[in-house]
N, C-alpha and C positions, 0 to 999 in steps of 0.2 A: 635534273639529278647527280652530273657527271661529280661536283664536289661530293657528295659524301665515298663515293669509290673511286677518288685519286686519291684521294688528301694522307696524309705522311706523318701527321701527327702522331697517331697512337707509335709507329716503331722511333720517333722522337723521346715522345712519355717516356715507355718501358724503362730506353737508356737513359732519360733523365732521373727518375724514378729509383734504379736502379746504381745507376753509380750513387745519388744524394746515402741508398739509404738499403743496398745492400749486403754491404759490410758490417752496416753497424748492426741491421735485425740480429745476424750469424753470432754478430760478436755481446748484442745486452740478454741471448737468451746464457750463451755458454757463461756471462760473470755475471748471472741471477744466480744461478744456481753450480758451480762450478764448485763453491764452495762447500758444497756438498756430494761429499763420497756415495750416500747412497743412489745419487739422481745423474751417476759419469756414465750410467747407461743411456740412458733417457737422453743427457744430452746428445751422445752421440745418434741415437735416432733423430731424432729430430732434427738432425746439422745433413743432414741425410738423408733426410727428405723434404729440408727445404735444396738443399742441392740436386738431386732428382729433380725438386719440379721445373728448379732453372734449366736445364739440361734440355727436360722435357718442351720445358714453354719456348728455347732456342730452337729447337727440332718440327714444333711449329710455324714459328714464325719465317724459317724455312719451308717449310711446306709450300706454305699460303704463298712469301712471294717469289715462285719457283711454278706461281699456277698448279698444283698438284693442288685439287680445294678437299675430295674427298677423305686426303691423308690429314688435311692440314682439319677437318673437321674430326675424321675419329679423332686424330690431338688432343686439342679444344675440349674434346666432351671426354677424354681419357682423363683430362687435369682436375676440372670438373667437380668430375666423382668421384678421385681420388681424393682430395682436399677441399672440401666445397665453401668455406672461411679463409681459403688463402689469396690474398691477394693474386694469385699466379689464377685461379680460377673465377675471379672479377675480370682482369685481361682476358683471359679465353671466351668469354662469353662476352666481350666488345667484339673481338675479333670472329667468332662464331653470328654472329649476329650482319656481321657486314658480308659473311660468306652465305649466311641466311639470307638475307636482300638480293643478294647479287642473286644468285640461286629462284630470286623473285615465289623466296615463302614469306612475307613481308607479315602477320601474322606471330609467328615463332622470332623475326626481330623484335618489333614492337616488344617482345616477352619479352628477351634477354635484356634486353635495350633499359627497361624500367626498371630491368633487376639491378645493372647497374650500375643507373640512377644512384641508388640506394647505400649498394656494396659497393661503391668508390667514389664517397667523398674525403675516403680519407688516405687515396693516392690523389683526387682532385680528376678523377675521369668521370666523376656525373658531370660536369658540363663539356664534358667530351659526348656522351651517352643524349644529354640536350640537345644536344646539338641536331644531333644523327636525326633522335626519336620524331623532331623537328618537322625538316629534313622530307621525311619519309609525312610524316602528317603533311604537310604543303604537296609534296603530291597527289595524296590522295583527296585531294581541295580539302582538308580538313583544318581548315585556316587557323579556328578562335581554340584549338583544341592543340594546334603550332604552336600560335603563338603565348601559351599562358605553357606549357611546356619551359619554353627557357625563360619566365616570369615569373613562374613558384619555386623564387630560387632564394636564399639570399646571396648567392656569390653574387659581384661585379659580371654581368653580360659582356662575355669574350668583343674580339675585334668583329671577330667574322657569327661571334649572336649580332651583331649589331645590325650589320649585312643581310643576315636571314630576317631578323627582323624585318630591317628594311620593304627584302620581296616579298615578307605573309600583308606587311602595311596594304604595299600592293595589290599586290592580289584581293584582300578587301575594299579599295579599294578608296580607303582613305590614305590621298597621294604626304598630305602636309606632314603623316605623318614618317610615312614611308620616305621622304624628307630627312625628318631632323636625325632616326638611324643611320639613312646611309653617309648623313655627313660628321656622327661624331666617327662612327667607325672610318668613314676618310683620317681623319685627324686621328682616329689612332696609328692608321697604317702609316700613317709617312712622321707620323712619329717613332713608330719603331720600323722605319726605314722595310719596309715592306710593299710589295708590287703592290698598286692601286687603279692598275690599266682596267682591268675589268667592269673593278667598280664605279672609278669610270663614266664607263658605259652607259649603267646602268644611269649613271645620274643624267647622264644625257640626254636618255632614253624615258626618262621621269618629267626631264626638263620640259621637254618635246611637246608629253602627252597632256601637262597642264595648258602649253600655249593652243596646245587645240582644243582645250576648254573651253577656256577662253574667248576663241573664234566663234 
């Protein structure tokens, strides 16, 4: 399950989301109430709160990237406790789930990921949470729940979700469905100029299994 612990999509997603929405979030609050003098102080407090969350989350990412996992876990819990309804709390839960998973507490990680699936729709983190949860379930040989986690969504499966579905179907012995999922994932990877070497290896191995079954 190396995909779970080595992927970098979380940091990229955060940068992408904040780049598109960070300034807008602050300005929207200011513009919405700035004309009402009685709310000037409230606006200042809200903006300061958002700034503090941004700084704390940056510190969380730094601690995680430097493998200071105890510090990262403390920061994540502090952000979540400070404002449970904020996007930063949801982002922190996703990263904390990864820390817990790497530390062997898969039950805690699964609980956090289920929360992100619900809370992360507004910032497109639910699909990442679904992929990570499905990987854990697959590792636990709970293939049917892993499959349902990926498919029980209104979102179109991502390229990596399709590859993961192929892994799940292969584990379930449905080689036809596995091949179809891998093939669709491969086409998407090529279209987006992504590395296909590992997926091609999976496809070749699957074809060898089919040949042995025929013999």
